VEXGUSE-245668 format. One record per residue (C-alpha): x, y, z; residue number from 1; residue in one letter. Coordinates in Angstrom, 3 decimals. Example, Ala and Ser with C-alpha at 12.3 -4.5 7.8 and 13.67 -1.06 7.14 Angstrom:
[[12.300,-4.500,7.800],1,'A']
[[13.670,-1.060,7.140],2,'S']
This chain:
[[169.461,44.218,-96.353],1,'M']
[[170.462,41.136,-98.175],2,'S']
[[167.894,38.845,-100.126],3,'R']
[[169.742,36.120,-101.001],4,'D']
[[167.325,33.710,-102.856],5,'A']
[[163.059,33.551,-103.526],6,'V']
[[161.735,30.209,-103.027],7,'F']
[[158.557,28.372,-103.176],8,'D']
[[155.927,30.537,-100.765],9,'A']
[[154.744,27.761,-98.707],10,'A']
[[157.630,25.845,-97.985],11,'E']
[[160.196,28.582,-97.473],12,'R']
[[162.204,30.098,-94.424],13,'I']
[[162.563,33.704,-93.926],14,'V']
[[165.524,34.216,-91.248],15,'F']
[[166.112,37.515,-89.875],16,'V']
[[169.570,38.426,-88.032],17,'D']
[[171.278,41.569,-88.483],18,'D']
[[174.933,39.707,-88.505],19,'E']
[[175.826,38.857,-91.671],20,'E']
[[178.168,35.848,-90.251],21,'D']
[[175.032,34.562,-88.353],22,'V']
[[172.588,34.594,-91.358],23,'R']
[[175.333,32.888,-93.517],24,'R']
[[175.587,30.173,-90.830],25,'A']
[[172.448,29.179,-90.592],26,'N']
[[171.086,29.484,-94.016],27,'R']
[[174.207,27.084,-94.610],28,'Q']
[[172.521,24.561,-92.166],29,'S']
[[169.337,24.786,-93.230],30,'L']
[[169.839,24.255,-97.045],31,'E']
[[172.094,21.368,-96.057],32,'L']
[[169.215,19.825,-94.005],33,'D']
[[166.542,20.587,-97.461],34,'G']
[[165.104,23.652,-96.361],35,'F']
[[164.684,26.829,-98.894],36,'A']
[[165.484,29.918,-97.061],37,'V']
[[165.471,33.771,-97.277],38,'E']
[[167.983,35.893,-95.137],39,'T']
[[167.081,39.584,-94.190],40,'F']
[[169.339,42.155,-91.803],41,'D']
[[166.372,43.974,-90.856],42,'T']
[[162.472,43.319,-89.704],43,'A']
[[161.197,45.924,-92.077],44,'E']
[[162.577,44.338,-95.256],45,'A']
[[161.251,40.928,-93.859],46,'A']
[[158.085,42.160,-93.150],47,'L']
[[157.648,43.476,-96.846],48,'S']
[[159.083,40.174,-98.484],49,'A']
[[156.325,38.203,-95.768],50,'I']
[[153.319,40.753,-96.838],51,'R']
[[154.856,40.043,-100.448],52,'A']
[[154.286,36.270,-100.456],53,'E']
[[154.164,34.658,-97.024],54,'P']
[[156.308,31.899,-96.083],55,'P']
[[156.362,29.024,-94.240],56,'G']
[[157.989,30.443,-91.210],57,'V']
[[159.694,32.832,-89.655],58,'V']
[[162.900,32.493,-87.791],59,'V']
[[164.128,36.331,-86.328],60,'T']
[[166.157,36.824,-83.668],61,'D']
[[164.910,39.634,-80.805],62,'V']
[[167.186,42.267,-81.203],63,'R']
[[167.670,43.832,-84.391],64,'L']
[[167.896,47.530,-85.348],65,'P']
[[164.951,49.747,-86.220],66,'G']
[[162.190,47.429,-85.540],67,'M']
[[162.981,44.475,-83.469],68,'D']
[[162.474,40.970,-83.795],69,'G']
[[159.229,40.901,-80.955],70,'R']
[[157.633,43.612,-82.995],71,'A']
[[158.334,42.247,-85.965],72,'L']
[[156.484,39.056,-84.507],73,'F']
[[153.746,41.673,-83.245],74,'D']
[[153.074,42.730,-87.006],75,'R']
[[153.131,39.438,-88.735],76,'V']
[[150.387,37.906,-85.897],77,'R']
[[148.182,40.767,-86.943],78,'A']
[[148.019,40.069,-90.633],79,'E']
[[148.050,35.964,-90.016],80,'D']
[[148.248,34.495,-86.763],81,'P']
[[148.563,31.380,-88.192],82,'D']
[[152.062,32.007,-89.468],83,'L']
[[154.618,30.518,-87.210],84,'P']
[[157.252,32.625,-85.343],85,'V']
[[160.393,31.217,-83.796],86,'I']
[[162.222,33.893,-81.714],87,'L']
[[166.395,33.854,-81.293],88,'I']
[[167.014,35.389,-77.595],89,'T']
[[169.606,36.031,-75.647],90,'G']
[[169.850,35.189,-71.984],91,'H']
[[168.119,38.577,-71.032],92,'G']
[[165.721,38.374,-73.714],93,'D']
[[164.015,34.830,-72.534],94,'I']
[[161.366,36.018,-70.062],95,'S']
[[160.252,38.358,-73.217],96,'M']
[[160.073,35.266,-75.454],97,'A']
[[158.132,33.218,-73.116],98,'V']
[[155.324,36.108,-73.241],99,'A']
[[155.405,35.885,-76.819],100,'A']
[[154.730,32.412,-76.805],101,'M']
[[151.665,32.929,-74.531],102,'R']
[[150.555,35.420,-77.354],103,'E']
[[151.229,32.942,-80.344],104,'G']
[[154.476,32.719,-80.616],105,'A']
[[155.858,29.080,-81.983],106,'Y']
[[159.067,28.736,-79.953],107,'D']
[[162.193,30.504,-78.895],108,'F']
[[165.568,29.468,-79.036],109,'L']
[[168.225,30.654,-76.638],110,'A']
[[171.316,31.772,-77.663],111,'K']
[[173.933,29.892,-78.180],112,'P']
[[171.836,27.173,-79.287],113,'Y']
[[172.857,23.814,-81.583],114,'P']
[[172.204,23.520,-84.826],115,'A']
[[169.999,20.662,-84.769],116,'E']
[[167.810,22.422,-82.336],117,'S']
[[167.117,24.952,-84.888],118,'L']
[[166.032,22.249,-87.699],119,'M']
[[163.736,20.570,-85.114],120,'G']
[[161.697,23.591,-84.392],121,'S']
[[161.574,24.638,-88.025],122,'V']
[[160.667,21.038,-88.962],123,'R']
[[157.853,20.951,-86.342],124,'R']
[[157.012,24.272,-87.562],125,'A']
[[156.312,23.899,-91.524],126,'L']
[[154.204,20.567,-90.595],127,'D']
[[151.995,22.377,-88.529],128,'H']
[[152.434,25.123,-91.449],129,'R']
[[151.101,23.133,-94.161],130,'R']
[[148.525,21.424,-91.474],131,'L']
[[146.810,25.233,-91.632],132,'V']
[[146.978,25.627,-95.012],133,'L']
[[145.340,22.962,-95.783],134,'E']
[[142.507,23.552,-93.376],135,'N']
[[142.212,26.786,-94.799],136,'R']
[[142.109,25.102,-98.779],137,'R']
[[139.316,22.574,-97.087],138,'L']
[[137.214,25.467,-95.894],139,'H']
[[137.899,27.576,-99.055],140,'A']
[[136.389,24.443,-101.477],141,'R']
[[133.779,23.548,-98.474],142,'L']
[[132.243,27.103,-98.836],143,'D']
[[132.200,27.068,-102.515],144,'A']
[[130.453,23.686,-102.359],145,'A']
[[127.879,24.690,-99.536],146,'I']
[[127.563,28.050,-102.158],147,'D']
[[126.513,25.595,-104.982],148,'E']
[[124.658,23.355,-103.342],149,'D']
[[124.509,22.311,-99.492],150,'P']
[[122.995,18.968,-100.130],151,'A']
[[125.348,17.314,-102.454],152,'F']
[[128.650,18.568,-100.759],153,'L']
[[131.736,17.272,-102.638],154,'G']
[[133.792,17.278,-105.851],155,'I']
[[134.109,14.111,-107.183],156,'S']
[[133.002,13.152,-110.412],157,'P']
[[130.681,10.964,-108.838],158,'E']
[[128.570,13.221,-106.611],159,'I']
[[128.918,15.908,-109.744],160,'V']
[[126.767,13.286,-111.945],161,'R']
[[124.562,12.233,-108.978],162,'L']
[[123.905,16.164,-108.479],163,'R']
[[122.746,16.824,-111.895],164,'R']
[[120.590,13.410,-112.255],165,'L']
[[118.586,14.616,-109.338],166,'V']
[[117.573,18.261,-110.595],167,'R']
[[117.176,16.370,-114.120],168,'D']
[[114.832,13.758,-112.273],169,'V']
[[113.045,16.024,-110.129],170,'A']
[[111.819,18.312,-112.950],171,'A']
[[110.429,15.313,-114.445],172,'A']
[[107.588,14.497,-111.645],173,'D']
[[107.763,10.716,-112.113],174,'V']
[[107.989,8.124,-109.203],175,'D']
[[111.616,7.356,-108.199],176,'V']
[[113.429,4.442,-106.681],177,'L']
[[116.846,5.251,-104.357],178,'I']
[[119.333,2.790,-104.003],179,'L']
[[121.979,3.336,-101.774],180,'G']
[[123.700,1.685,-98.629],181,'E']
[[123.323,2.351,-95.095],182,'T']
[[124.162,5.829,-94.220],183,'G']
[[124.877,6.984,-97.750],184,'S']
[[122.052,9.844,-97.670],185,'G']
[[119.059,8.680,-99.485],186,'K']
[[116.611,11.123,-97.468],187,'E']
[[118.551,13.687,-98.602],188,'V']
[[118.318,12.820,-102.021],189,'V']
[[114.925,12.306,-101.660],190,'A']
[[114.764,15.503,-100.295],191,'S']
[[115.678,17.311,-102.852],192,'A']
[[113.829,15.401,-105.265],193,'L']
[[110.966,17.354,-103.510],194,'H']
[[112.849,20.510,-103.257],195,'R']
[[113.552,21.069,-106.899],196,'W']
[[110.304,20.123,-108.414],197,'S']
[[107.229,21.389,-109.002],198,'R']
[[105.714,20.224,-105.393],199,'R']
[[108.025,22.112,-103.489],200,'A']
[[105.395,23.841,-101.869],201,'N']
[[103.332,20.597,-100.876],202,'K']
[[104.358,18.950,-97.919],203,'N']
[[107.612,16.238,-98.367],204,'F']
[[106.288,13.394,-96.032],205,'V']
[[108.730,10.665,-94.667],206,'A']
[[108.123,7.195,-93.376],207,'M']
[[110.540,4.495,-92.683],208,'N']
[[108.761,1.331,-92.909],209,'C']
[[111.415,-0.759,-91.437],210,'G']
[[111.049,1.320,-88.083],211,'A']
[[107.617,0.422,-87.567],212,'L']
[[106.244,-2.728,-86.115],213,'P']
[[103.878,-4.441,-88.925],214,'D']
[[100.817,-3.667,-86.707],215,'S']
[[101.102,0.230,-87.402],216,'V']
[[102.752,0.399,-90.302],217,'V']
[[98.861,0.183,-92.497],218,'E']
[[97.566,2.650,-89.792],219,'S']
[[100.447,5.112,-90.645],220,'E']
[[100.527,4.537,-93.842],221,'L']
[[96.691,4.641,-95.195],222,'F']
[[94.945,6.463,-92.097],223,'G']
[[91.945,5.153,-90.380],224,'H']
[[88.615,6.399,-88.964],225,'E']
[[87.193,6.743,-85.572],226,'A']
[[86.187,3.202,-84.309],227,'G']
[[88.358,1.124,-87.653],228,'A']
[[89.546,-1.170,-85.056],229,'F']
[[90.254,-0.903,-80.792],230,'T']
[[91.862,1.854,-79.799],231,'G']
[[90.955,4.121,-82.812],232,'A']
[[89.568,6.637,-80.890],233,'L']
[[89.487,9.640,-83.888],234,'K']
[[89.867,9.836,-87.514],235,'R']
[[93.794,9.678,-88.564],236,'R']
[[95.075,11.111,-91.754],237,'V']
[[97.492,8.570,-92.971],238,'G']
[[101.084,9.616,-94.695],239,'R']
[[99.749,8.979,-97.987],240,'I']
[[96.927,11.827,-97.870],241,'E']
[[99.479,14.146,-95.516],242,'H']
[[101.503,14.155,-99.168],243,'A']
[[98.600,15.312,-101.115],244,'Q']
[[100.610,17.156,-103.934],245,'G']
[[103.689,16.943,-102.463],246,'G']
[[106.361,14.145,-102.083],247,'T']
[[105.483,10.970,-100.110],248,'L']
[[109.246,9.287,-99.325],249,'F']
[[109.084,5.437,-98.220],250,'L']
[[112.429,4.045,-96.883],251,'D']
[[113.418,0.438,-96.039],252,'E']
[[110.723,-0.114,-98.358],253,'I']
[[112.166,-3.711,-98.502],254,'E']
[[110.848,-4.097,-95.116],255,'S']
[[106.961,-3.298,-95.792],256,'M']
[[104.953,-6.579,-95.022],257,'P']
[[103.875,-8.083,-98.040],258,'M']
[[100.334,-7.727,-97.351],259,'A']
[[101.046,-3.833,-97.848],260,'L']
[[102.735,-4.069,-100.628],261,'Q']
[[99.390,-5.259,-102.478],262,'V']
[[97.845,-2.487,-101.165],263,'K']
[[100.596,0.076,-101.870],264,'L']
[[100.900,-1.089,-105.507],265,'L']
[[96.937,-0.093,-105.891],266,'R']
[[97.875,3.136,-105.077],267,'V']
[[100.462,3.638,-107.398],268,'L']
[[98.763,2.468,-110.155],269,'Q']
[[95.313,4.090,-109.499],270,'E']
[[96.425,7.255,-107.379],271,'R']
[[93.505,6.323,-104.835],272,'V']
[[93.781,5.583,-101.142],273,'V']
[[90.677,3.302,-98.783],274,'E']
[[91.629,4.370,-95.120],275,'P']
[[90.956,1.563,-92.776],276,'L']
[[87.629,1.511,-92.006],277,'G']
[[86.171,3.083,-94.851],278,'T']
[[85.083,1.732,-98.608],279,'N']
[[85.556,5.859,-99.738],280,'E']
[[88.119,5.708,-102.644],281,'R']
[[90.004,8.904,-101.989],282,'R']
[[92.359,10.385,-104.857],283,'P']
[[95.637,11.184,-104.181],284,'V']
[[98.159,13.374,-106.125],285,'D']
[[101.679,12.816,-104.862],286,'M']
[[105.390,12.023,-106.197],287,'R']
[[106.408,8.721,-104.050],288,'V']
[[110.307,8.404,-103.819],289,'V']
[[110.982,4.906,-102.217],290,'S']
[[114.702,4.265,-100.794],291,'A']
[[116.048,0.757,-100.500],292,'T']
[[119.487,-0.601,-99.531],293,'K']
[[119.423,-4.091,-101.155],294,'V']
[[118.681,-4.947,-104.615],295,'D']
[[114.889,-5.207,-104.840],296,'L']
[[115.090,-7.050,-108.040],297,'G']
[[116.758,-9.929,-106.360],298,'Q']
[[114.719,-9.924,-103.453],299,'E']
[[111.358,-9.823,-105.801],300,'A']
[[113.418,-13.287,-107.767],301,'A']
[[113.636,-14.459,-104.008],302,'A']
[[109.968,-14.000,-103.464],303,'G']
[[110.577,-12.061,-100.297],304,'T']
[[109.270,-8.653,-102.435],305,'F']
[[106.241,-8.447,-105.283],306,'R']
[[107.806,-8.537,-108.015],307,'D']
[[105.086,-6.050,-109.636],308,'D']
[[105.237,-3.530,-107.309],309,'L']
[[109.276,-3.760,-107.677],310,'Y']
[[108.824,-3.337,-111.743],311,'H']
[[105.883,-0.510,-110.445],312,'R']
[[108.753,1.529,-108.184],313,'L']
[[111.595,1.100,-110.366],314,'N']
[[110.595,3.613,-113.306],315,'V']
[[113.516,5.518,-112.509],316,'I']
[[116.641,4.426,-110.139],317,'T']
[[118.978,6.861,-108.828],318,'V']
[[121.922,4.925,-107.127],319,'A']
[[124.130,7.165,-104.645],320,'I']
[[127.890,6.350,-104.757],321,'P']
[[129.529,4.775,-101.199],322,'P']
[[131.317,7.678,-99.601],323,'L']
[[134.809,4.913,-100.339],324,'R']
[[133.831,5.149,-104.260],325,'E']
[[134.349,8.954,-103.957],326,'R']
[[137.503,9.725,-101.307],327,'R']
[[138.177,13.021,-102.757],328,'E']
[[134.928,14.114,-100.602],329,'D']
[[135.855,12.887,-97.163],330,'I']
[[137.929,15.903,-96.408],331,'L']
[[135.504,17.950,-97.605],332,'L']
[[132.284,16.678,-95.806],333,'L']
[[134.295,16.030,-92.823],334,'F']
[[135.379,20.063,-92.526],335,'G']
[[131.634,20.575,-93.301],336,'H']
[[130.312,17.965,-90.151],337,'F']
[[133.379,19.227,-88.027],338,'L']
[[132.234,22.931,-88.143],339,'S']
[[128.416,22.431,-87.721],340,'R']
[[129.075,19.365,-84.829],341,'A']
[[131.375,22.646,-83.186],342,'A']
[[128.754,25.109,-83.830],343,'A']
[[125.991,22.800,-82.156],344,'R']
[[127.977,22.035,-79.057],345,'F']
[[129.326,25.403,-78.196],346,'G']
[[132.905,24.986,-78.624],347,'R']
[[135.738,26.355,-81.299],348,'D']
[[136.238,23.899,-84.499],349,'T']
[[139.345,21.888,-83.621],350,'P']
[[142.120,21.781,-86.732],351,'P']
[[142.139,18.515,-88.865],352,'V']
[[145.196,16.771,-87.267],353,'T']
[[147.539,14.833,-89.075],354,'S']
[[145.803,11.703,-86.896],355,'A']
[[142.607,12.363,-88.301],356,'M']
[[143.822,12.855,-91.853],357,'R']
[[145.335,9.257,-91.321],358,'D']
[[142.070,8.001,-90.095],359,'H']
[[139.933,9.436,-92.924],360,'L']
[[142.056,8.503,-95.465],361,'T']
[[142.444,4.749,-94.296],362,'R']
[[139.099,3.491,-93.172],363,'H']
[[136.569,2.667,-95.712],364,'S']
[[133.349,4.185,-93.883],365,'W']
[[131.086,1.409,-94.257],366,'P']
[[128.290,3.141,-92.233],367,'G']
[[129.204,5.902,-95.327],368,'N']
[[128.249,9.406,-95.020],369,'V']
[[126.350,8.939,-91.293],370,'R']
[[129.562,7.245,-90.087],371,'E']
[[131.666,10.424,-91.230],372,'L']
[[129.217,12.683,-88.919],373,'D']
[[129.352,11.062,-85.991],374,'H']
[[133.266,10.621,-86.276],375,'F']
[[133.379,14.436,-86.689],376,'A']
[[131.154,14.821,-83.449],377,'E']
[[133.572,12.884,-81.497],378,'R']
[[136.282,14.916,-82.960],379,'C']
[[134.350,17.924,-81.774],380,'A']
[[134.124,16.464,-78.666],381,'L']
[[137.817,15.852,-78.267],382,'G']
[[136.473,11.898,-78.049],383,'L']
[[137.817,10.446,-81.640],384,'A']
[[140.194,7.524,-80.519],385,'G']
[[138.240,7.268,-77.250],386,'Q']
[[136.147,4.089,-76.337],387,'P']
[[132.396,4.659,-75.926],388,'V']
[[132.068,4.652,-71.986],389,'P']
[[130.411,1.784,-70.704],390,'D']
[[129.193,0.604,-66.863],391,'A']
[[130.555,2.635,-64.433],392,'P']
[[132.782,-0.118,-62.870],393,'A']
[[136.120,0.299,-62.203],394,'P']
[[138.302,-2.612,-64.034],395,'A']
[[140.105,-3.315,-61.285],396,'A']
[[136.973,-4.515,-59.874],397,'A']
[[136.309,-6.486,-62.339],398,'L']
[[137.100,-10.250,-63.386],399,'T']
[[138.991,-11.262,-66.385],400,'L']
[[135.692,-12.372,-68.125],401,'S']
[[133.728,-9.526,-66.640],402,'E']
[[136.502,-6.945,-68.314],403,'Q']
[[136.124,-8.902,-71.389],404,'V']
[[132.471,-8.746,-71.686],405,'E']
[[132.772,-4.835,-71.100],406,'R']
[[135.412,-4.659,-73.753],407,'F']
[[132.857,-6.962,-76.221],408,'E']
[[129.596,-4.875,-75.630],409,'R']
[[131.326,-1.219,-75.886],410,'G']
[[132.938,-2.258,-79.327],411,'L']
[[129.434,-3.337,-80.511],412,'I']
[[127.510,-0.617,-79.578],413,'R']
[[130.340,1.454,-81.256],414,'E']
[[130.032,-0.421,-84.272],415,'E']
[[126.263,-0.167,-84.163],416,'L']
[[126.318,3.516,-83.768],417,'I']
[[128.768,3.719,-87.069],418,'M']
[[126.736,1.305,-89.332],419,'A']
[[123.633,3.616,-87.844],420,'G']
[[121.843,0.274,-86.026],421,'G']
[[122.088,-2.144,-89.357],422,'D']
[[123.184,-5.312,-87.967],423,'V']
[[124.518,-6.362,-91.354],424,'R']
[[126.940,-3.598,-91.413],425,'V']
[[128.029,-3.674,-88.239],426,'A']
[[128.531,-7.692,-88.898],427,'A']
[[130.863,-7.068,-91.554],428,'E']
[[132.715,-4.761,-89.853],429,'S']
[[133.443,-6.373,-86.938],430,'L']
[[134.309,-9.582,-89.050],431,'G']
[[131.592,-12.203,-87.388],432,'V']
[[128.106,-13.749,-88.584],433,'P']
[[124.983,-12.152,-88.533],434,'R']
[[123.501,-14.561,-86.224],435,'K']
[[126.004,-14.509,-83.759],436,'T']
[[126.112,-10.647,-83.235],437,'L']
[[122.200,-10.844,-83.129],438,'Y']
[[123.096,-13.369,-80.170],439,'D']
[[125.518,-10.750,-78.665],440,'K']
[[123.101,-7.939,-79.078],441,'I']
[[120.471,-9.852,-77.227],442,'A']
[[122.965,-11.129,-74.494],443,'R']
[[124.000,-7.404,-73.893],444,'Y']
[[120.739,-5.690,-74.029],445,'G']
[[121.611,-3.444,-77.134],446,'L']
[[118.747,-1.998,-79.041],447,'A']
[[119.717,-1.656,-82.826],448,'P']
[[116.671,0.256,-83.248],449,'T']
[[118.225,3.188,-81.052],450,'E']
[[121.293,3.897,-83.132],451,'F']
[[119.463,4.866,-86.328],452,'R']
């Protein structure tokens, strides 16, 4: 047995051949090309070294004294199925090598082979190994993060500070204003504030102020008695009363009609509610968590939001950092979303490829965590990078103008999905004025609310 050198495990190559001249020649070729190599003359010796410190790639001749190369491959695969094994075969062993590849061998080289073929195969195998190891590290970090706190996945200083702040504020039982961009996880934070508070065993009641028509917001929030208005056939408990003892979460608070802002202010100050159709004042004990994606201070200064309500809501502000400001969390979050999507779709979790990784690190993620989640779903379905399907008519049957419109509609639809239905974010991503985008949305019959 000849063990020539010891190198860094993840990048080194284990080369096995019982002929000394072959070992020396191949080692020289590999090292000249920048690879680190250990050579062995028996499979048994190589297997001991592999078990002690797994290499990046194993290259082995099939015909060896004692344990042969195929048996070595079987033993390696049993212990680490993702460790690439390249088989070197004679003419009579090719059918066996092909069968081994079906069972997971990375590649085989038939003798005599040029040095360039060996270099190319080893290089590709090492790239594959790096991806595998990075995916393993990603899943290990993901498991640790989920164990610590599944609601705030991440290791960045920003998310660590946010997690600590939310825990501290949750215990204080005060009203909270959450500030964050579209898709940044405002409801996740609101839910955590409830879950970590003394109110956790009561209701968490969420309402999106921007998702309901003005005509029904008041009834949804304050409730009504039977006969309070046309169509009110029976009594309805509003969201405020339903949150009794628990937490009321008001998302997109900036969208609340001005007339209702006065009534909400009274509820916050006096902790009483008057449902429509009655003069009865009912006491309520609840925590109010509101969320916005805009600067309410500026909205109040501009007269589009009540100044007194802004100051009443702004007791404690929790600001959520956008995803672009905590880029070290992107791979971790993506791994979680990818595994979750694959499980939901009944598919195996695909590996994180170089193309995926490049997109993850280069993209600015204007839609934040929601956009990343949607990208993971497309990757789980094998649709990453493919355009969203639109009208079924074949391209050849369309005029140039129709094809341009079809492409434009699909692109706008994709951006609205990415932005979670937020036209402002989609307009910024597309680089067009918001009015222009609204006109095109109306022209193509798209409804932003369906993408929220």
